[in-house]
Structures are given as structure tokens and as C-alpha cells.
N, C-alpha and C positions, 0 to 999 in steps of 0.2 A: 117794296123791295128796292134796295139801294146798293150800289157798288162801293167798295172802298176805292180810293184813288188808284191804288196799285192794280186792283182787279180791272178797273175801267181801262187803264192804260194797256194792260196785257190784252184785253179784248180788242182794242183798237189797233194795237201793234200787229196782232195776228191777222186782222182784217186787211191791214195795209199790205202785209207780206203775201197774202193770198190774192191780192188785187181785187178785194171785195169791199174796200172802204167806200162808204156812201159819200154823197157830196155835201150833206148838211147834218150836223148834230146839235142837239140842244142839251147842254150840260147844266143840270140843275142841282140845287142843294143849299143848305143853310150856311151862314157864315162859319168858316173853319173847315168846310168840306174840301177845299182845294180846287175850286173850279178853275181859277186862273193858272194854278200850277199844272193842272192836267192839260189845259189848252196850250201852255208853253211847251210841255213835253211832246204833245202830238204835233204841234207846229214844227218843232225841231226835228221830229222823226221824218216828216214828209218833205220838209223844206231844206233841212240841213243847217239852219241857223242854230247856234248854241242856245241852250235853254235860257241862260241868263240874259241873252240879248234879244229875245223874242219881243219883249215889250219896250224895247229901247229904239232909239233912232237908227241904230246900226242894222236893224233887221231889213233884209231884202225880200221883196215879193210877199211881205206880210203887212196887212192893213189892220189897224186897231181902231175901233170905234167905241164910243161910250157917251153918256150924257155930258154935255159941255155947256149948254146954254143956261141962262138964269132960271129957266123953267125946269131944268134937270131932265130934259128930253133929248133923244137922239134925233137930229134934224134930217130933213130930206136932202140937204146939201151934203151931209156926211155920207148918206147912202149913195148919192150920185157919184161922189168921189170914190167910194168903195167900188162901185160898178166900173168906173173908168180904170181903176187900178187892176181889177181882175181881168179886164179885157186885154191888158198888155201881155205880151209874150214873156214868159219867165225864162231866165238864163240857166244854162247848165242843168236842164231837166228838173229844175226845182218846181215844186207844186206851189201855186199861189194860195195863200191862206188869209182869210178874213176872220178876225175875232171880234165879236160884238159883246162887250161887257154890259151887264144890266139891260139885256135885250128887251125886258118888259117895259123899258122906258122909251121904246120906239113911238114917236108921234104917229098920228093916223096917216098922214101923207107919207111919212118915212116907211111905215109898215106896208102900205100899199105898193110903194116903189120897190121895197125889198122883196115882196112877194114875187115880183117878176123875175128877180134874180134867182129865187128858189125854184121857180118853175122852169127857167131856162138857164141853168148855171153855166158859167164860162168853162171851157175845157181846162183840165188840169187845175181845178180850183177846189178848195175845201172851206166850208163855212162852219164856224164854231160859234154858236150862240150861248151865252152864259147868263143864267138868271136864277135868282133866289125866289122869284115869284112868277113861275111859268103860267099860272092861271090868268095872269093879266095879258098874256099874248093872244092875238086873234087865233081862232080855231084853224083858219086857213094856213097860218104859219106853223102851228103846232103839228098839224097833220102831215107837213112836208119835211119834218125833221125827225131823225131818230133820237129818242130821248135817252140820255145817260144820267140817271139820278145818282147823286153821290151822298153817302152818309158822312156826317162830320167826323173829322179825324179823332175827336175826343169822345165819340160815342162808344159806349161799352157794348161790344158785340156779344152775342150769346156764345158762351164757352161750354155749353152743356156736353158737346161731343168730346171736348178735351177733358172735361171732368170725368166722363164715363171711361175714357181711355186711362186716366190716372188710376181709377178704381180697379180697372182690369189689370194694370201693371202692378198695383199693390197686391192683388190676389196672386199674381205670378211670383212676386217677390217672396211671398210666404210659402210658396209651394216647395216641398222638400227636394224633389228631384225633377229635373227638366229632361223628359224623354222626347223622342221624335213625335210620339202621339200627343204629348202635351203641347209642343211647339206648333204642331199642325192645328190643334184645336184653338190655340191662341190666334193663329193666322186667320182662321175662319171667323172668330169673334171680331177681329179687327176689320175684316172685309164686311161683316154684317153692319158694323158701325158706319163704314163708308157708304153702304147701300142706303142706310137711313138718311145720311147727309144728302146724297144725290136725290132721293125721293122728296126731301124737304125743299131743296133748291128748285126742283122741277115743279112742285106744287106752287111755289111762289111765282115763278116765271109764267106758268100756265094762267094763274089768276091775273097777272099783269097783262098778258095777251088778250084775255077775255074782256078786260076793262077797255082796252084799246078798240077791240072789235065792236063793242057796244057803243063806244063814243063816236067812232068814225065810219060806221058801216054804211051810212047814207051819203057820205061825202067822198068816198074813195072807191076804187075798183078792185077786182080780184087780184090783179097784179100786185097791188100794195099789200094785200093780205098775205100773199105768198112771201113777199119780202120780209114782212114783220115776223112771220113764223120762222123763217131762217135766222132772223136777228135773234129771236128769243132762244133758239137752239144754241146759238153761239154764246149768248149770255149765260145760259144754264151751264154749259161746259166750263166757261171761265170762272164762274162762281164756285162750281164744284172743285175745280183744280186748286183754287185758292184755299178752300177749306181742307182739302186733302193734304196740301202742303203744310198747313198749320198742324195737322195731326202727325205728320212725319217729323216736324220740328219738335213736337211734344215728346216723341220717342227719343230724339237727340237730347232733349232736356233731361229725360229720365236717366239715360246712360251717362250724361255729363255729371249728374248728381252722384251717381255711383262712383265715378272717377274722383270727384271732389272728396267724397267720404273716404275713399281709398288713400287719399293723400292728406287727410286730416284738415281739409278746407271746410270752414263752417257754412259758407254760402250755399243756398239751395234754390234751384229753379222751381221745384215742386215741393214746398215745405211740408205739405200734408203727408208726403210719402217718405219723410226723413228716416223713419225706422226701417222701412223696407229697403231703401237704397243703401243704408248703412249695413244691413245684413248681407246684401249682395257684394258690397265692398270687401267684407270679410271672407266671402266665399270665392271670389275671383281675384287673380293677380292683376297688377296694372297692365301687363301685356295682353291678358285675356280681355280686359275691359276695352282696351284700345282697339283690339281686333273687331269687337262688336260695333264699335263706333265707325270703323272703316267700312264694315259691311252695311251699316246704315247709310253711309255716304254713297256707296254703290247703288243701294236701293233708290236713293233720291235721284241719282244720275239716270238710272234706268227709267224711272217714271217720267223724268224730263224728256226722254227720247221716245216717249209714247210706246214703250213695249207693252206686252200684255200685262195689265195691272195685277190680276189675280195670281198669275204665275210668278211674277216678280216678288210679290208680297210673300207668297208661300216659300219660295226659295230663301228669301232673306230671313224669315222667321225660323226656318229650320236650321239655319246656321247661328242666328243670334240667340235663340232661346232653347238651345240644347247644351247640356253641361259637357 
């Protein structure tokens, strides 16, 4: 199970706003996954330094470490300098941040020294370890960091729920009359699709938690387990919200295609539904199509304010999918 960079940042942003940010995170992923970009975004969030300056000499209260010696190892001297920097008082309520790139290149002495920092982190500090090979890190360090695995930005994510929604909308486009009963049934099918997404996400996060329990059960206490359970609850919610947002955007794409067809624009976001969106373009006027797009915008805003999901969807569908 892996986050997109956007989902990972959203999860960490919410943790920060709720004052639940942990003191150490291990951000992992292959080349192209955006580990450094995520670290810069999170450092900027908690420290106030502009994202583009986080890895520059302009950054204040941000310490950057990475392999520098001929052996391509992170030295114990770097870790001692990191510890000294983190012990200093930050200005203007800034949080001190340490970013360790290629953390799997910690030398043995450096890893042992850094373990002390993990066990007794300085106040108002955040440790971000970045690694493409977390298996090379000692178990003692792995077990004291919250893992944030990233998928590569180029990875083709499963779009099966969006394909199911497209088929559902195609069926709706072929339906001769849009009654209240029809709109309600369509809302129920959309919510059923969302329930399947939530169940799939929960299954994946439950499996990840079980793997951690099996791996660290003899090295940690019950308090750690409770923290990890809370972590995975938050992960589940973040991943679900990301995929729900993608489905809402698919609804926008559908009605945008209807509007394009209405205005004789050839481009389509959902080309497989070109015939159905064209039929709706002939059925509704431009103003009626724009009204439905505005209702979709209202639905998106309501979902962003954490209103009751089912009720918001039913109200929106009853206005959007009735003639």
C-alpha cells in the first residue's frame, strides 16, 4: 500500500493541524515518487520556510543531511551536528526540522547516535528520513518512525472505480426520462461504489497494520500498537477521501464533456462516452448544463466541509439527474 504524494501531504497536514504530528517519519519510495518534494512541503508547513528554499542555505532551523564522504555514507559527525542544531531554540515558534536523505546510508556509528535522537527527540522538532531502500535501515530505527510509503508519480493507479462510474453514467445517458426515482437509484449506486472503495482501502491498511504487528510485536509495547492503529485509521481516511475526490472529478469530467458537445468542441475527457454525452448535449440547453456543473461544485464544497456524505450525495443527484 502506497500513498500518492498529494495524499501523503494531506494526511500529514491534517495531523499537524490536529496537533497529532509524530516526531519522526520515514518517507520511502522508488525514484520519481517525490520523497524530497514531500519533505520540502512538510518542512514548509511546520517551519514556515518557502518550499523552494527548504533545501537551500536560506532555510532557518532546517538541517539537511545526506551521504557526503567518499564511502557515500552519512557520518557520525553529521549526526552530531544535527543533534546540536535541533537542541537550539527555534525563533518565532518555528518547528526545527531535520531531513535525512538516503537514510539507508547511515553508517553504523551514525545510526547508533541517531537512535538516541529518535528515542529522546528535542522539543519542537520533526525528523524526516527519506529512503529508497528502507530494508537496509536497522530495525531499531524502523520501529521508531512512522512509515509513509510513496508510489511513483508515473505509476498507473487502478482506475476501476472510475471506469465503473463511466459505465454507470453511460447507462444514465441512455435513459429516456430522468425521474426522482431514477436519480435516487443513481445516487444509491454511486454510494455503493464509494462503499466498495472504502472497503478496499481498509483491507489494504489492515493488512499493512498486521504486517507491522507481526514484525515488531516483540520489540515494542502496547502503547506503540495503539499509536499505529490510530495512524492507520487516519491513513485509511486520507486514501479514501483522495479516491472519493477522484470520482467527484469524474462527474465533473462527464458534465464538462456534455458542455463541450453542446458547444461543438471536439475534445472529450471521457471518450468512451462520446455518444452518450452528445445525446445529453442535445437534450439540455447550455444554461441547464451549467446549472448541473454548479450543483456539482456545491457537492464538492460540502464534502470538503465534512457534511454527511450520503445526504449530500442524494441531494446533489436529485437535482443533477432529474429532467
